[in-house]
VEXVEXZA-172860 format. One record per residue: residue number from 1; x, y, z of N, C-alpha, C in turn; residue in three letters. Coordinates in steps of 0.1 Angstrom, whole numbers. Last residue first. Example, Ala and Ser with C-alpha at 12.3 -4.5 7.8 and 13.67 -1.06 7.14 Angstrom:
BEGIN
<atom 2 <128 -22 71> <137 -11 71> <129 0 79> "SER">,
<atom 1 <132 -57 78> <123 -45 78> <132 -33 78> "ALA">,
***
This chain:
BEGIN
<atom 100 <438 198 834> <440 213 839> <443 220 828> "ARG">,
<atom 99 <405 176 814> <421 188 815> <421 198 827> "GLU">,
<atom 98 <378 174 814> <394 161 825> <410 167 821> "TYR">,
<atom 97 <369 190 796> <366 191 811> <369 175 819> "PRO">,
<atom 96 <395 209 777> <387 200 780> <379 201 794> "GLY">,
<atom 95 <404 240 780> <413 227 788> <393 223 784> "PRO">,
<atom 94 <404 257 746> <402 258 760> <404 245 763> "ARG">,
<atom 93 <433 282 730> <424 265 735> <420 265 744> "ARG">,
<atom 92 <427 311 725> <432 304 736> <424 287 732> "PRO">,
<atom 91 <431 331 698> <412 324 704> <424 313 715> "GLU">,
<atom 90 <446 334 678> <442 347 684> <436 336 692> "ALA">,
<atom 89 <439 320 655> <456 316 667> <453 322 678> "ALA">,
<atom 88 <410 310 654> <419 310 651> <431 315 658> "SER">,
<atom 87 <390 282 663> <392 290 651> <404 299 646> "PRO">,
<atom 86 <404 251 676> <404 265 679> <403 273 664> "ALA">,
<atom 85 <402 223 673> <388 224 683> <394 246 683> "THR">,
<atom 84 <415 231 640> <404 223 643> <391 224 652> "LEU">,
<atom 83 <423 260 641> <430 244 641> <419 239 644> "GLY">,
<atom 82 <446 290 627> <438 284 640> <436 268 629> "GLY">,
<atom 81 <450 308 608> <467 300 621> <457 292 629> "GLY">,
<atom 80 <442 311 589> <441 324 600> <448 319 608> "ARG">,
<atom 79 <438 284 574> <447 298 567> <452 309 577> "ARG">,
<atom 78 <421 268 587> <444 265 589> <443 279 584> "ARG">,
<atom 77 <399 279 588> <405 279 597> <422 278 596> "ARG">,
<atom 76 <401 274 562> <393 290 562> <410 289 573> "ILE">,
<atom 75 <396 251 560> <408 250 553> <414 266 556> "LEU">,
<atom 74 <377 242 573> <383 245 578> <395 245 574> "TYR">,
<atom 73 <360 247 553> <356 255 567> <369 257 574> "VAL">,
<atom 72 <364 232 533> <368 242 533> <363 252 543> "ILE">,
<atom 71 <356 210 550> <363 205 547> <368 222 537> "GLY">,
<atom 70 <327 213 543> <331 206 562> <354 214 566> "VAL">,
<atom 69 <316 211 523> <314 223 525> <326 225 542> "SER">,
<atom 68 <322 185 520> <333 194 510> <333 207 518> "VAL">,
<atom 67 <299 177 530> <314 171 540> <326 183 530> "VAL">,
<atom 66 <282 187 517> <285 191 534> <304 184 535> "LEU">,
<atom 65 <284 176 495> <289 184 494> <287 195 509> "ALA">,
<atom 64 <277 147 503> <289 150 494> <297 167 493> "VAL">,
<atom 63 <250 150 511> <267 149 514> <273 147 514> "LEU">,
<atom 62 <240 159 486> <232 164 495> <248 162 507> "PHE">,
<atom 61 <247 134 466> <248 152 460> <253 161 474> "PRO">,
<atom 60 <230 118 476> <249 120 479> <248 128 478> "ALA">,
<atom 59 <207 107 472> <209 118 490> <224 123 485> "ALA">,
<atom 58 <203 102 441> <199 102 456> <201 106 459> "GLY">,
<atom 57 <232 94 426> <222 104 425> <215 101 435> "GLU">,
<atom 56 <268 94 411> <255 89 422> <253 97 420> "GLY">,
<atom 55 <294 96 389> <280 84 381> <263 89 398> "GLY">,
<atom 54 <315 110 397> <309 94 403> <303 85 393> "ALA">,
<atom 53 <310 132 390> <318 123 378> <320 105 382> "ALA">,
<atom 52 <289 137 399> <284 134 387> <296 127 382> "ARG">,
<atom 51 <300 143 421> <292 130 423> <283 130 406> "VAL">,
<atom 50 <319 164 417> <328 148 426> <312 143 424> "LEU">,
<atom 49 <297 184 412> <312 175 397> <320 164 406> "LEU">,
<atom 48 <288 185 439> <275 182 423> <287 178 413> "GLY">,
<atom 47 <310 194 450> <306 179 453> <296 174 443> "GLY">,
<atom 46 <311 217 437> <328 203 439> <322 194 447> "VAL">,
<atom 45 <289 230 446> <293 228 430> <303 221 432> "PHE">,
<atom 44 <288 227 471> <277 224 463> <283 225 450> "SER">,
<atom 43 <312 245 481> <307 230 486> <301 225 476> "GLY">,
<atom 42 <300 270 472> <313 265 466> <312 251 465> "ALA">,
<atom 41 <273 277 491> <275 277 473> <293 261 464> "LEU">,
<atom 40 <287 274 512> <279 267 510> <275 265 493> "GLY">,
<atom 39 <307 292 513> <312 282 513> <300 275 507> "VAL">,
<atom 38 <291 311 507> <296 312 496> <305 296 502> "ALA">,
<atom 37 <281 319 531> <266 314 512> <277 310 504> "MET">,
<atom 36 <295 323 546> <290 311 549> <282 305 532> "THR">,
<atom 35 <300 348 539> <309 337 535> <305 330 536> "MET">,
<atom 34 <272 366 543> <277 362 532> <287 351 525> "PRO">,
<atom 33 <282 360 573> <265 353 564> <269 353 546> "LEU">,
<atom 32 <310 361 581> <301 363 581> <287 361 566> "SER">,
<atom 31 <325 339 606> <319 341 591> <310 346 591> "LEU">,
<atom 30 <340 337 626> <340 346 620> <338 349 613> "PRO">,
<atom 29 <332 306 646> <338 310 634> <335 321 631> "ASP">,
<atom 28 <337 290 674> <333 300 666> <338 303 650> "ARG">,
<atom 27 <333 252 675> <344 267 681> <330 276 671> "GLY">,
<atom 26 <338 223 658> <333 231 671> <339 239 675> "PRO">,
<atom 25 <320 214 627> <333 216 635> <334 223 645> "LEU">,
<atom 24 <294 221 618> <297 201 623> <314 204 633> "ALA">,
<atom 23 <283 245 618> <275 233 628> <287 226 635> "LEU">,
<atom 22 <293 250 593> <299 258 598> <294 250 619> "ARG">,
<atom 21 <278 233 571> <295 232 579> <293 238 592> "ALA">,
<atom 20 <255 244 581> <258 232 588> <270 227 586> "LEU">,
<atom 19 <260 266 568> <255 267 581> <255 257 588> "GLY">,
<atom 18 <261 257 542> <274 271 543> <275 266 566> "GLY">,
<atom 17 <237 248 533> <245 239 532> <261 247 543> "ILE">,
<atom 16 <223 277 536> <219 257 549> <230 244 546> "LEU">,
<atom 15 <235 293 517> <238 295 534> <229 280 546> "LEU">,
<atom 14 <236 272 495> <244 277 501> <243 281 517> "GLY">,
<atom 13 <203 272 495> <213 259 494> <224 271 500> "GLN">,
<atom 12 <195 305 492> <187 290 504> <199 276 504> "LEU">,
<atom 11 <214 305 467> <214 314 479> <210 310 491> "ALA">,
<atom 10 <189 293 455> <209 293 456> <212 297 463> "LEU">,
<atom 9 <166 302 452> <171 285 456> <189 285 461> "LEU">,
<atom 8 <177 330 443> <171 326 449> <174 311 464> "LEU">,
<atom 7 <181 319 416> <192 331 427> <186 328 439> "ILE">,
<atom 6 <159 311 407> <170 304 409> <179 308 416> "LEU">,
<atom 5 <141 339 409> <141 326 417> <149 312 420> "THR">,
<atom 4 <151 352 387> <156 358 406> <145 345 417> "LEU">,
<atom 3 <152 335 368> <160 336 372> <165 342 385> "ILE">,
<atom 2 <120 320 368> <128 328 364> <142 326 377> "GLY">,
<atom 1 <107 285 360> <115 286 367> <123 307 364> "MET">,
***
């Protein structure tokens, strides 16, 4: 496998995991595609290290990478002044269907 193929596969993996992490949290995220890819790659790297340290294999690295990526997206939201349901402080929280 060439280096270009490896880079493309890593980019696709980062985009897939980052996109799923963004979908896991409610609300709109102002992340661009490269930022989403970076979140997915960071989650994959940290999740892979955690799974390797624990001695797991199988589907565990993907699930741990997804959980770590969701945590990274949440930390980005908190850093920007948002929360779990409102991604930024500028965006007002919308009431739920049973709230007034």
